[in-house]
gemmi code that builds the backbone of each chain (N, CA, C; Angstrom):
import gemmi

chains = {
    "A": [
        ("UNK", (8.943, -10.579, 7.795), (7.951, -11.573, 7.392), (6.578, -10.930, 7.300)),
        ("UNK", (5.927, -11.083, 6.152), (4.650, -10.440, 5.914), (3.514, -11.211, 6.584)),
        ("UNK", (2.454, -10.471, 6.931), (1.293, -11.094, 7.568), (0.543, -11.972, 6.580)),
        ("UNK", (0.419, -11.502, 5.341), (-0.209, -12.293, 4.283), (0.879, -13.000, 3.476)),
        ("UNK", (0.578, -14.235, 3.054), (1.585, -15.048, 2.381), (1.295, -15.179, 0.889)),
        ("UNK", (2.265, -14.788, 0.095), (2.184, -14.920, -1.364), (3.412, -15.676, -1.855)),
        ("UNK", (3.286, -16.361, -2.994), (4.486, -16.942, -3.597), (5.368, -15.813, -4.108)),
        ("UNK", (6.688, -15.937, -4.028), (7.562, -14.843, -4.454), (7.556, -14.616, -5.958)),
        ("UNK", (7.223, -15.644, -6.729), (7.271, -15.488, -8.175), (6.205, -16.337, -8.854)),
        ("UNK", (5.865, -15.906, -10.061), (4.965, -16.642, -10.937), (5.351, -16.282, -12.361)),
        ("UNK", (5.132, -17.179, -13.282), (5.501, -16.886, -14.663), (4.607, -17.632, -15.637)),
        ("UNK", (4.637, -17.176, -16.867), (3.871, -17.815, -17.923), (4.266, -17.250, -19.259)),
        ("UNK", (3.852, -17.925, -20.299), (4.104, -17.428, -21.645), (2.939, -16.543, -22.064)),
        ("UNK", (3.165, -15.708, -23.070), (2.069, -14.832, -23.538), (0.823, -15.632, -23.877)),
        ("UNK", (-0.306, -15.150, -23.380), (-1.567, -15.814, -23.640), (-1.991, -16.808, -22.573)),
        ("UNK", (-1.041, -17.218, -21.728), (-1.365, -18.185, -20.678), (-2.140, -17.523, -19.549)),
        ("UNK", (-2.680, -18.369, -18.679), (-3.359, -17.912, -17.470), (-2.427, -18.132, -16.288)),
        ("UNK", (-2.288, -17.101, -15.459), (-1.444, -17.170, -14.271), (-2.299, -16.825, -13.056)),
        ("UNK", (-2.105, -17.567, -11.990), (-2.852, -17.308, -10.759), (-1.884, -17.086, -9.604)),
        ("UNK", (-2.162, -16.061, -8.806), (-1.351, -15.739, -7.637), (-2.211, -15.935, -6.394)),
        ("UNK", (-1.688, -16.662, -5.424), (-2.447, -16.916, -4.196), (-2.033, -15.953, -3.090)),
        ("UNK", (-2.919, -15.791, -2.124), (-2.675, -14.918, -0.977), (-3.371, -15.551, 0.218)),
        ("UNK", (-2.584, -15.920, 1.215), (-3.133, -16.620, 2.368), (-3.017, -15.768, 3.621)),
        ("UNK", (-4.081, -15.719, 4.396), (-4.081, -14.926, 5.613), (-4.712, -15.666, 6.767)),
        ("UNK", (-5.412, -14.922, 7.596), (-6.054, -15.504, 8.774), (-7.413, -14.859, 8.991)),
        ("UNK", (-8.084, -15.289, 10.052), (-9.428, -14.777, 10.314), (-9.420, -13.283, 10.595)),
        ("UNK", (-8.360, -12.786, 11.215), (-8.337, -11.369, 11.604), (-8.143, -10.440, 10.417)),
        ("UNK", (-7.720, -10.973, 9.281), (-7.543, -10.100, 8.112), (-8.439, -10.576, 6.954)),
        ("UNK", (-7.996, -11.491, 6.146), (-8.799, -11.911, 4.991), (-10.124, -12.526, 5.440)),
        ("UNK", (-10.110, -13.201, 6.584), (-11.335, -13.829, 7.065), (-12.440, -12.848, 7.390)),
        ("UNK", (-12.087, -11.598, 7.675), (-13.101, -10.618, 8.077), (-13.191, -9.431, 7.118)),
        ("UNK", (-12.192, -9.272, 6.261), (-12.118, -8.078, 5.416), (-12.057, -8.450, 3.951)),
        ("UNK", (-12.373, -7.475, 3.130), (-12.222, -7.692, 1.692), (-10.754, -7.563, 1.310)),
        ("UNK", (-10.398, -8.169, 0.190), (-9.009, -8.223, -0.255), (-8.801, -7.287, -1.435)),
        ("UNK", (-7.660, -6.638, -1.423), (-7.282, -5.733, -2.500), (-5.954, -6.185, -3.091)),
        ("UNK", (-5.762, -5.844, -4.351), (-4.506, -6.172, -5.028), (-3.916, -4.910, -5.631)),
        ("UNK", (-2.618, -4.782, -5.516), (-1.896, -3.630, -6.055), (-0.838, -4.121, -7.034)),
        ("UNK", (-0.731, -3.399, -8.122), (0.307, -3.694, -9.109), (1.402, -2.640, -8.981)),
        ("UNK", (2.641, -3.084, -8.999), (3.759, -2.147, -8.971), (4.701, -2.470, -10.123)),
        ("UNK", (4.704, -1.601, -11.101), (5.645, -1.733, -12.213), (7.021, -1.302, -11.743)),
        ("UNK", (8.075, -1.808, -12.367), (9.434, -1.466, -11.928), (9.660, 0.035, -11.849)),
        ("UNK", (10.162, 0.487, -10.707), (10.516, 1.881, -10.527), (9.355, 2.841, -10.368)),
        ("UNK", (8.150, 2.312, -10.147), (6.987, 3.182, -10.005), (6.264, 2.917, -8.688)),
        ("UNK", (5.289, 3.762, -8.381), (4.488, 3.599, -7.174), (3.449, 2.492, -7.368)),
        ("UNK", (2.982, 1.907, -6.285), (1.905, 0.912, -6.407), (0.651, 1.550, -6.984)),
        ("UNK", (-0.170, 0.689, -7.575), (-1.430, 1.130, -8.173), (-2.514, 0.136, -7.787)),
        ("UNK", (-3.649, 0.641, -7.361), (-4.761, -0.241, -7.006), (-5.258, -0.977, -8.243)),
        ("UNK", (-5.313, -2.306, -8.184), (-5.704, -3.096, -9.346), (-6.997, -3.857, -9.131)),
        ("UNK", (-7.231, -4.351, -7.929), (-8.466, -5.040, -7.575), (-8.843, -4.588, -6.168)),
        ("UNK", (-10.114, -4.282, -5.936), (-10.566, -3.945, -4.598), (-11.865, -4.689, -4.299)),
        ("UNK", (-12.213, -4.738, -3.021), (-13.414, -5.480, -2.618), (-13.449, -6.890, -3.207)),
        ("UNK", (-12.336, -7.564, -3.158), (-12.150, -8.958, -3.600), (-12.099, -9.138, -5.115)),
        ("UNK", (-13.008, -8.453, -5.825), (-13.140, -8.789, -7.236), (-13.522, -7.615, -8.135)),
        ("UNK", (-13.437, -6.401, -7.620), (-13.816, -5.247, -8.434), (-12.585, -4.582, -9.047)),
        ("UNK", (-12.729, -4.179, -10.282), (-11.622, -3.535, -10.990), (-11.859, -2.031, -11.105)),
        ("UNK", (-10.846, -1.220, -10.712), (-10.962, 0.226, -10.960), (-11.008, 0.478, -12.459)),
        ("UNK", (-11.496, 1.637, -12.795), (-11.551, 2.032, -14.191), (-10.151, 1.956, -14.814)),
        ("UNK", (-10.060, 1.352, -15.980), (-8.792, 1.269, -16.684), (-8.048, -0.041, -16.504)),
        ("UNK", (-8.452, -0.844, -15.559), (-7.808, -2.146, -15.367), (-8.467, -3.157, -16.304)),
        ("UNK", (-7.664, -3.824, -17.121), (-8.248, -4.756, -18.103), (-9.028, -5.885, -17.436)),
        ("UNK", (-10.067, -6.370, -18.133), (-10.872, -7.443, -17.551), (-10.172, -8.799, -17.625)),
        ("UNK", (-8.920, -8.815, -18.116), (-8.104, -10.025, -18.042), (-7.728, -10.338, -16.584)),
        ("UNK", (-7.830, -9.314, -15.744), (-7.495, -9.479, -14.332), (-8.770, -9.736, -13.538)),
        ("UNK", (-8.725, -10.740, -12.674), (-9.884, -11.033, -11.837), (-9.427, -11.487, -10.463)),
        ("UNK", (-10.211, -11.144, -9.459), (-9.889, -11.508, -8.090), (-10.992, -12.342, -7.481)),
        ("UNK", (-10.603, -13.154, -6.495), (-11.587, -13.952, -5.773), (-11.103, -14.163, -4.349)),
        ("UNK", (-12.051, -14.533, -3.492), (-11.717, -14.779, -2.089), (-12.583, -15.919, -1.574)),
        ("UNK", (-11.950, -16.764, -0.744), (-12.685, -17.834, -0.099), (-12.083, -18.071, 1.276)),
        ("UNK", (-12.874, -17.888, 2.296), (-12.382, -18.090, 3.660), (-11.254, -17.136, 4.002)),
        ("UNK", (-10.091, -17.677, 4.286), (-8.939, -16.847, 4.645), (-7.897, -16.794, 3.530)),
        ("UNK", (-8.321, -17.087, 2.313), (-7.417, -17.013, 1.166), (-8.061, -16.239, 0.029)),
        ("UNK", (-7.186, -15.714, -0.816), (-7.643, -14.976, -1.986), (-6.717, -15.293, -3.145)),
        ("UNK", (-7.150, -14.938, -4.343), (-6.286, -15.145, -5.495), (-6.540, -14.089, -6.553)),
        ("UNK", (-5.499, -13.837, -7.323), (-5.553, -12.928, -8.469), (-5.235, -13.766, -9.698)),
        ("UNK", (-6.093, -13.692, -10.690), (-5.867, -14.434, -11.925), (-5.651, -13.465, -13.076)),
        ("UNK", (-4.668, -13.774, -13.884), (-4.407, -13.017, -15.104), (-4.595, -13.975, -16.266)),
        ("UNK", (-5.599, -13.706, -17.067), (-5.819, -14.558, -18.237), (-5.315, -13.834, -19.478)),
        ("UNK", (-4.804, -14.591, -20.427), (-4.254, -13.951, -21.623), (-3.072, -13.072, -21.280)),
        ("UNK", (-2.096, -13.652, -20.585), (-0.923, -12.918, -20.091), (-0.257, -12.120, -21.200)),
        ("UNK", (0.097, -10.878, -20.884), (0.773, -10.010, -21.848), (2.065, -9.479, -21.238)),
        ("UNK", (2.975, -9.041, -22.089), (4.289, -8.589, -21.623), (4.172, -7.406, -20.662)),
        ("UNK", (3.169, -6.570, -20.871), (3.024, -5.405, -19.989), (2.508, -5.772, -18.605)),
        ("UNK", (2.188, -7.051, -18.404), (1.733, -7.508, -17.097), (2.896, -7.830, -16.165)),
        ("UNK", (4.120, -7.772, -16.690), (5.295, -8.017, -15.852), (5.385, -6.934, -14.779)),
        ("UNK", (5.258, -7.364, -13.530), (5.217, -6.427, -12.416), (5.202, -7.219, -11.112)),
        ("UNK", (5.266, -6.483, -10.013), (5.052, -7.087, -8.689), (3.598, -6.860, -8.293)),
        ("UNK", (2.983, -7.886, -7.736), (1.594, -7.805, -7.313), (1.512, -8.092, -5.819)),
        ("UNK", (0.828, -7.201, -5.098), (0.688, -7.328, -3.655), (-0.780, -7.474, -3.272)),
        ("UNK", (-1.079, -8.425, -2.422), (-2.418, -8.497, -1.849), (-2.407, -7.728, -0.525)),
        ("UNK", (-3.577, -7.285, -0.099), (-3.692, -6.535, 1.143), (-5.099, -6.659, 1.691)),
        ("UNK", (-5.217, -6.519, 3.003), (-6.525, -6.546, 3.662), (-6.391, -5.863, 5.014)),
        ("UNK", (-7.491, -5.302, 5.496), (-7.469, -4.697, 6.825), (-7.361, -5.806, 7.865)),
        ("UNK", (-6.512, -5.579, 8.868), (-6.354, -6.561, 9.938), (-6.956, -6.013, 11.223)),
        ("UNK", (-7.932, -6.729, 11.739), (-8.651, -6.303, 12.935), (-7.775, -6.293, 14.179)),
        ("UNK", (-6.822, -7.200, 14.248), (-5.954, -7.302, 15.424), (-4.885, -6.224, 15.430)),
        ("UNK", (-4.388, -5.887, 14.250), (-3.307, -4.908, 14.131), (-3.826, -3.499, 13.897)),
        ("UNK", (-5.120, -3.377, 13.630), (-5.732, -2.064, 13.384), (-5.074, -1.326, 12.233)),
        ("UNK", (-4.933, -2.030, 11.136), (-4.374, -1.399, 9.951), (-4.346, -2.381, 8.805)),
        ("UNK", (-4.069, -1.898, 7.607), (-3.960, -2.810, 6.459), (-2.660, -3.614, 6.540)),
        ("UNK", (-2.719, -4.855, 6.119), (-1.516, -5.685, 6.040), (-1.327, -6.119, 4.599)),
        ("UNK", (-0.066, -6.267, 4.214), (0.268, -6.636, 2.843), (0.877, -8.037, 2.799)),
        ("UNK", (0.776, -8.648, 1.626), (1.557, -9.832, 1.342), (2.955, -9.395, 0.931)),
        ("UNK", (3.855, -10.357, 0.827), (5.234, -10.045, 0.499), (5.452, -9.691, -0.962)),
        ("UNK", (4.427, -9.900, -1.773), (4.536, -9.564, -3.187), (4.895, -10.754, -4.051)),
        ("UNK", (4.356, -10.785, -5.251), (4.659, -11.829, -6.231), (5.127, -11.168, -7.511)),
        ("UNK", (6.298, -11.540, -7.963), (6.817, -10.980, -9.220), (6.345, -11.867, -10.363)),
        ("UNK", (5.618, -11.276, -11.265), (5.132, -12.001, -12.441), (6.067, -11.741, -13.609)),
        ("UNK", (6.535, -12.819, -14.202), (7.439, -12.749, -15.347), (6.777, -13.376, -16.562)),
        ("UNK", (6.861, -12.691, -17.675), (6.339, -13.229, -18.930), (7.505, -13.820, -19.706)),
        ("UNK", (7.457, -15.122, -19.914), (8.580, -15.835, -20.518), (8.668, -15.614, -22.032)),
    ],
    "B": [
        ("UNK", (-6.757, 16.593, -12.346), (-6.234, 15.245, -12.145), (-5.953, 15.016, -10.650)),
        ("UNK", (-6.367, 13.881, -10.174), (-6.134, 13.525, -8.777), (-4.663, 13.180, -8.585)),
        ("UNK", (-4.010, 13.858, -7.657), (-2.581, 13.636, -7.449), (-2.184, 13.771, -5.990)),
        ("UNK", (-1.126, 13.042, -5.635), (-0.460, 13.182, -4.345), (1.026, 13.351, -4.625)),
        ("UNK", (1.660, 14.272, -3.901), (3.081, 14.513, -4.119), (3.796, 14.612, -2.774)),
        ("UNK", (4.695, 13.665, -2.533), (5.479, 13.663, -1.295), (6.727, 14.529, -1.448)),
        ("UNK", (7.195, 15.015, -0.317), (8.440, 15.782, -0.297), (9.049, 15.705, 1.101)),
        ("UNK", (10.294, 16.166, 1.198), (10.940, 16.251, 2.499), (11.898, 15.134, 2.831)),
        ("UNK", (12.001, 14.153, 1.947), (12.940, 13.065, 2.203), (14.379, 13.550, 2.112)),
        ("UNK", (15.288, 12.714, 2.599), (16.699, 13.072, 2.539), (17.531, 12.174, 3.424)),
        ("UNK", (18.758, 12.623, 3.647), (19.705, 11.868, 4.468), (19.663, 12.395, 5.897)),
        ("UNK", (19.526, 11.484, 6.848), (19.489, 11.869, 8.257), (20.303, 10.855, 9.053)),
        ("UNK", (20.926, 11.324, 10.117), (21.747, 10.434, 10.944), (20.873, 9.574, 11.860)),
        ("UNK", (21.378, 8.400, 12.230), (20.634, 7.569, 13.197), (20.348, 8.345, 14.466)),
        ("UNK", (19.121, 8.203, 14.950), (18.695, 8.949, 16.122), (18.094, 10.304, 15.796)),
        ("UNK", (18.223, 10.715, 14.558), (17.736, 12.028, 14.163), (16.252, 12.041, 13.830)),
        ("UNK", (15.781, 13.202, 13.390), (14.374, 13.412, 13.065), (14.214, 13.975, 11.671)),
        ("UNK", (13.034, 13.749, 11.115), (12.713, 14.248, 9.788), (11.201, 14.336, 9.676)),
        ("UNK", (10.708, 15.359, 9.001), (9.279, 15.447, 8.722), (9.077, 15.423, 7.220)),
        ("UNK", (8.286, 14.474, 6.757), (7.947, 14.415, 5.343), (6.500, 14.860, 5.153)),
        ("UNK", (6.232, 15.373, 3.958), (4.924, 15.942, 3.660), (4.339, 15.318, 2.409)),
        ("UNK", (3.041, 15.477, 2.277), (2.332, 15.000, 1.092), (1.251, 16.013, 0.791)),
        ("UNK", (1.299, 16.615, -0.379), (0.280, 17.598, -0.758), (-0.630, 16.979, -1.803)),
        ("UNK", (-1.905, 17.218, -1.664), (-2.885, 16.634, -2.580), (-3.419, 17.685, -3.543)),
        ("UNK", (-3.950, 17.224, -4.661), (-4.609, 18.098, -5.613), (-5.616, 17.287, -6.417)),
        ("UNK", (-6.620, 17.981, -6.907), (-7.593, 17.334, -7.775), (-8.749, 16.657, -7.068)),
        ("UNK", (-8.794, 16.717, -5.734), (-9.916, 16.131, -5.000), (-10.069, 16.850, -3.661)),
        ("UNK", (-11.188, 16.623, -3.011), (-11.473, 17.257, -1.726), (-10.752, 16.477, -0.623)),
        ("UNK", (-9.584, 16.957, -0.257), (-8.699, 16.262, 0.666), (-9.404, 15.930, 1.977)),
        ("UNK", (-10.195, 16.843, 2.481), (-10.822, 16.676, 3.795), (-11.876, 15.565, 3.828)),
        ("UNK", (-12.213, 15.009, 2.675), (-13.240, 13.962, 2.618), (-12.668, 12.551, 2.659)),
        ("UNK", (-11.352, 12.444, 2.723), (-10.723, 11.128, 2.619), (-9.746, 10.858, 3.759)),
        ("UNK", (-9.713, 9.594, 4.194), (-8.653, 9.168, 5.096), (-7.351, 9.062, 4.306)),
        ("UNK", (-6.235, 9.058, 5.015), (-4.924, 9.008, 4.369), (-4.002, 8.039, 5.106)),
        ("UNK", (-2.947, 7.634, 4.401), (-2.009, 6.676, 4.972), (-0.575, 7.015, 4.572)),
        ("UNK", (0.351, 6.464, 5.321), (1.755, 6.402, 4.926), (2.137, 4.922, 4.808)),
        ("UNK", (2.814, 4.613, 3.710), (3.287, 3.256, 3.423), (4.735, 3.386, 2.985)),
        ("UNK", (5.591, 2.461, 3.405), (6.987, 2.550, 2.971), (7.439, 1.262, 2.297)),
        ("UNK", (8.546, 1.400, 1.583), (9.103, 0.253, 0.876), (10.620, 0.334, 0.911)),
        ("UNK", (11.218, -0.606, 1.615), (12.673, -0.728, 1.609), (13.090, -1.165, 0.201)),
        ("UNK", (14.153, -0.600, -0.347), (14.578, -0.969, -1.702), (14.696, -2.475, -1.896)),
        ("UNK", (14.003, -2.984, -2.900), (14.047, -4.408, -3.197), (13.134, -5.266, -2.342)),
        ("UNK", (12.375, -4.619, -1.453), (11.496, -5.368, -0.551), (10.034, -4.996, -0.790)),
        ("UNK", (9.159, -5.519, 0.053), (7.732, -5.316, -0.132), (7.200, -4.052, 0.521)),
        ("UNK", (5.889, -3.901, 0.461), (5.215, -2.733, 1.009), (4.907, -2.942, 2.487)),
        ("UNK", (5.080, -1.880, 3.265), (4.776, -1.922, 4.693), (3.913, -0.719, 5.052)),
        ("UNK", (2.691, -0.951, 5.489), (1.826, 0.127, 5.958), (2.366, 0.654, 7.276)),
        ("UNK", (2.359, 1.978, 7.447), (2.886, 2.596, 8.650), (1.825, 3.260, 9.509)),
        ("UNK", (0.930, 4.021, 8.860), (0.018, 4.805, 9.674), (-1.205, 5.221, 8.873)),
        ("UNK", (-2.322, 5.376, 9.588), (-3.614, 5.782, 9.025), (-4.144, 6.960, 9.823)),
        ("UNK", (-4.771, 7.905, 9.118), (-5.440, 9.005, 9.796), (-6.789, 9.224, 9.116)),
        ("UNK", (-7.826, 9.320, 9.904), (-9.154, 9.538, 9.343), (-9.283, 10.959, 8.815)),
        ("UNK", (-10.373, 11.228, 8.098), (-10.488, 12.510, 7.414), (-10.500, 13.693, 8.361)),
        ("UNK", (-11.017, 13.513, 9.553), (-11.048, 14.597, 10.525), (-10.018, 14.453, 11.634)),
        ("UNK", (-9.093, 13.492, 11.466), (-8.015, 13.218, 12.429), (-8.500, 12.609, 13.739)),
        ("UNK", (-9.753, 12.169, 13.799), (-10.258, 11.607, 15.052), (-9.756, 10.183, 15.305)),
        ("UNK", (-9.410, 9.479, 14.235), (-8.863, 8.120, 14.382), (-7.482, 8.061, 13.759)),
        ("UNK", (-6.534, 7.568, 14.521), (-5.144, 7.428, 14.071), (-4.645, 6.057, 14.508)),
        ("UNK", (-4.015, 5.352, 13.584), (-3.454, 4.036, 13.876), (-2.007, 3.984, 13.385)),
        ("UNK", (-1.206, 3.161, 14.056), (0.194, 2.984, 13.678), (0.553, 1.506, 13.636)),
        ("UNK", (1.514, 1.188, 12.774), (2.119, -0.138, 12.804), (3.018, -0.229, 14.037)),
        ("UNK", (3.188, -1.424, 14.540), (4.020, -1.621, 15.731), (5.445, -1.120, 15.512)),
        ("UNK", (5.935, -1.229, 14.290), (7.332, -0.884, 13.980), (7.636, 0.598, 14.151)),
        ("UNK", (6.597, 1.443, 14.142), (6.841, 2.885, 14.229), (6.087, 3.566, 15.359)),
        ("UNK", (5.215, 2.831, 16.023), (4.435, 3.438, 17.109), (5.373, 3.971, 18.186)),
        ("UNK", (5.124, 5.213, 18.596), (5.957, 5.856, 19.606), (7.123, 6.644, 19.028)),
        ("UNK", (7.432, 6.421, 17.749), (8.533, 7.146, 17.110), (8.030, 8.066, 15.995)),
        ("UNK", (6.987, 7.649, 15.294), (6.440, 8.417, 14.182), (5.084, 8.994, 14.578)),
        ("UNK", (4.786, 10.181, 14.029), (3.506, 10.827, 14.292), (2.895, 11.296, 12.982)),
        ("UNK", (1.694, 10.839, 12.702), (0.980, 11.261, 11.500), (0.086, 12.441, 11.851)),
        ("UNK", (-0.063, 13.367, 10.921), (-0.974, 14.488, 11.115), (-1.407, 14.999, 9.750)),
        ("UNK", (-2.405, 15.855, 9.739), (-2.891, 16.435, 8.504), (-3.393, 17.838, 8.751)),
        ("UNK", (-3.353, 18.648, 7.701), (-3.902, 19.995, 7.738), (-4.847, 20.106, 6.551)),
        ("UNK", (-6.129, 19.981, 6.818), (-7.104, 19.990, 5.729), (-7.200, 21.353, 5.053)),
        ("UNK", (-6.792, 22.407, 5.730), (-6.820, 23.738, 5.108), (-5.699, 23.880, 4.084)),
        ("UNK", (-4.667, 23.045, 4.222), (-3.536, 23.092, 3.294), (-3.491, 21.858, 2.387)),
        ("UNK", (-4.531, 21.018, 2.482), (-4.579, 19.785, 1.666), (-3.310, 18.958, 1.835)),
        ("UNK", (-2.843, 18.868, 3.046), (-1.544, 18.248, 3.287), (-1.560, 17.217, 4.394)),
        ("UNK", (-0.719, 16.217, 4.196), (-0.508, 15.128, 5.152), (0.961, 15.152, 5.562)),
        ("UNK", (1.214, 14.814, 6.832), (2.581, 14.854, 7.327), (2.939, 13.571, 8.074)),
        ("UNK", (4.247, 13.309, 8.125), (4.750, 12.228, 8.973), (6.002, 12.739, 9.661)),
        ("UNK", (5.891, 12.938, 10.971), (7.037, 13.326, 11.780), (7.732, 12.057, 12.241)),
        ("UNK", (9.000, 11.927, 11.881), (9.745, 10.712, 12.196), (10.882, 11.049, 13.158)),
        ("UNK", (10.846, 10.489, 14.331), (11.863, 10.703, 15.356), (12.593, 9.396, 15.661)),
        ("UNK", (13.725, 9.536, 16.326), (14.526, 8.362, 16.721), (14.732, 7.414, 15.540)),
        ("UNK", (15.135, 7.995, 14.424), (15.275, 7.204, 13.206), (16.404, 6.189, 13.304)),
        ("UNK", (16.165, 5.052, 12.648), (17.112, 3.938, 12.645), (17.496, 3.592, 11.213)),
        ("UNK", (18.559, 2.868, 11.055), (19.002, 2.481, 9.714), (17.904, 1.700, 8.984)),
        ("UNK", (17.153, 0.909, 9.720), (16.099, 0.104, 9.101), (14.881, 0.912, 8.661)),
        ("UNK", (14.878, 2.210, 8.953), (13.817, 3.088, 8.462), (14.135, 3.608, 7.060)),
        ("UNK", (15.306, 3.291, 6.552), (15.676, 3.689, 5.190), (14.731, 3.045, 4.190)),
        ("UNK", (14.044, 3.879, 3.418), (13.013, 3.369, 2.509), (12.464, 4.500, 1.653)),
        ("UNK", (11.650, 4.119, 0.689), (10.814, 5.077, -0.031), (9.496, 5.163, 0.728)),
        ("UNK", (9.073, 6.379, 1.012), (7.847, 6.599, 1.770), (6.769, 7.144, 0.829)),
        ("UNK", (5.639, 6.428, 0.789), (4.509, 6.813, -0.035), (3.351, 7.299, 0.830)),
        ("UNK", (2.664, 8.329, 0.369), (1.365, 8.642, 0.956), (0.298, 8.056, 0.029)),
        ("UNK", (-0.806, 7.678, 0.617), (-1.882, 7.079, -0.168), (-3.224, 7.524, 0.381)),
        ("UNK", (-4.188, 7.602, -0.523), (-5.543, 7.999, -0.151), (-6.388, 6.770, 0.119)),
        ("UNK", (-7.193, 6.824, 1.162), (-8.116, 5.735, 1.441), (-9.361, 5.849, 0.582)),
        ("UNK", (-9.889, 4.715, 0.175), (-11.118, 4.717, -0.607), (-12.307, 5.123, 0.245)),
        ("UNK", (-13.364, 5.555, -0.423), (-14.583, 5.933, 0.314), (-15.346, 4.661, 0.651)),
        ("UNK", (-15.172, 4.192, 1.866), (-15.779, 2.938, 2.275), (-16.658, 3.158, 3.491)),
        ("UNK", (-17.615, 2.241, 3.667), (-18.543, 2.357, 4.791), (-17.895, 1.919, 6.104)),
        ("UNK", (-16.964, 0.987, 6.013), (-16.272, 0.544, 7.222), (-14.872, 0.062, 6.857)),
        ("UNK", (-14.029, -0.077, 7.859), (-12.619, -0.394, 7.607), (-12.416, -1.813, 7.095)),
        ("UNK", (-13.396, -2.687, 7.230), (-13.243, -4.047, 6.701), (-13.197, -4.053, 5.164)),
        ("UNK", (-13.616, -2.957, 4.563), (-13.595, -2.852, 3.101), (-12.533, -1.870, 2.627)),
        ("UNK", (-11.549, -1.580, 3.467), (-10.612, -0.497, 3.197), (-9.663, -0.813, 2.060)),
        ("UNK", (-9.374, 0.193, 1.255), (-8.354, 0.067, 0.219), (-7.732, 1.444, -0.001)),
        ("UNK", (-6.613, 1.480, -0.700), (-5.885, 2.719, -0.986), (-5.890, 2.937, -2.489)),
        ("UNK", (-6.603, 3.967, -2.937), (-6.866, 4.093, -4.368), (-6.020, 5.124, -5.098)),
        ("UNK", (-5.306, 5.969, -4.388), (-4.421, 6.928, -5.037), (-3.102, 6.945, -4.262)),
        ("UNK", (-2.012, 6.916, -5.008), (-0.693, 6.870, -4.389), (0.184, 7.975, -4.971)),
        ("UNK", (1.047, 8.530, -4.119), (2.055, 9.438, -4.613), (3.235, 8.670, -5.188)),
        ("UNK", (4.223, 9.410, -5.687), (5.390, 8.771, -6.300), (6.461, 8.416, -5.270)),
        ("UNK", (6.321, 8.937, -4.076), (7.232, 8.576, -2.993), (8.361, 9.564, -2.790)),
        ("UNK", (8.883, 9.550, -1.572), (10.065, 10.335, -1.233), (11.025, 9.409, -0.492)),
        ("UNK", (12.297, 9.535, -0.767), (13.291, 8.611, -0.218), (13.906, 9.158, 1.061)),
        ("UNK", (13.891, 8.329, 2.084), (14.522, 8.653, 3.365), (15.680, 7.690, 3.581)),
        ("UNK", (16.847, 8.251, 3.825), (18.037, 7.442, 4.079), (18.563, 7.773, 5.462)),
        ("UNK", (18.676, 6.767, 6.294), (19.192, 6.949, 7.652), (20.579, 6.316, 7.715)),
        ("UNK", (21.566, 7.174, 7.816), (22.948, 6.688, 7.794), (23.874, 7.737, 8.387)),
        ("UNK", (24.942, 7.279, 8.979), (25.940, 8.201, 9.523), (27.041, 8.458, 8.492)),
    ],
}
model = gemmi.Model(1)
for chain_id, residues in chains.items():
    chain = gemmi.Chain(chain_id)
    for i, (resn, *xyz) in enumerate(residues, 1):
        res = gemmi.Residue()
        res.name, res.seqid = resn, gemmi.SeqId(i, " ")
        for name, pos in zip(("N", "CA", "C"), xyz):
            atom = gemmi.Atom()
            atom.name, atom.element = name, gemmi.Element(name[0])
            atom.pos, atom.b_iso = gemmi.Position(*pos), 0.0
            res.add_atom(atom)
        chain.add_residue(res)
    model.add_chain(chain)
structure = gemmi.Structure()
structure.add_model(model)
structure.setup_entities()
C-alpha cells in the first residue's frame, strides 16, 4: 500500500482534458513540494513535473501540476496518444525520511 | 549527455547477497545526491535509499533498513547498493536516480534515472 493515494486508472479521448489526483498527509505533501514522473511501457521513469508545477525542459505545456494542502493533481490538456503511460506522484516525507510515491495512475487514450 | 547505467543484477538464492552498481557520466557526480528505487514487475515505484553528495547523510526505507547498504565512490563516479539477506519479495528492477539540486529536502526530486538492473531472488 502506497503512502500517497492515486486512482489506478484514468482515460480520455484525444483532445480531452484528464486530471489525476494525488492525496497525502501533512508529513509529505503538506510540507513538501510534489513531483510527477511519467513511465512509458518498458522504460525507466522520467521526471515530468517538479516543485508542484514546474516542467523540465522538453515536457509539453499540455501538462500542468498543482497542489493544495495535502493533495496535488496533474492535468493533461489536449490528450494525445503518446501520453499513454503510468504517472506517479511523489513527495519527501518528513516522518519516513525519504521520498514516497503514489501507486501510479495508468492513463489510457481511448 | 547525462547518463546513469546500472549493472550487477542477476539471480540469487534467498538469504544470499548481491551488490549492484550505478556509474554516472556527463555530469559532476560528486555534486549530487543519489538514490536507489525499485519496481516489482507490474507494480509501482518504491524508494529504497538516499545518500548525500559527500555520504554524510544516508536514509533507508523501512523495508530494507538493516539489510541493504548504500555507498558511493566519487572518484569512480559510482553508486552502489549492497543487498544482504535477500528475500523473494526483493525481486524487482532496481533503478539509480540523481537528486535535483535543491536547497532543502522538502523540495527534493529525482531528475535523472538509469535504465535499471533486474534482481531475481529465487531458489
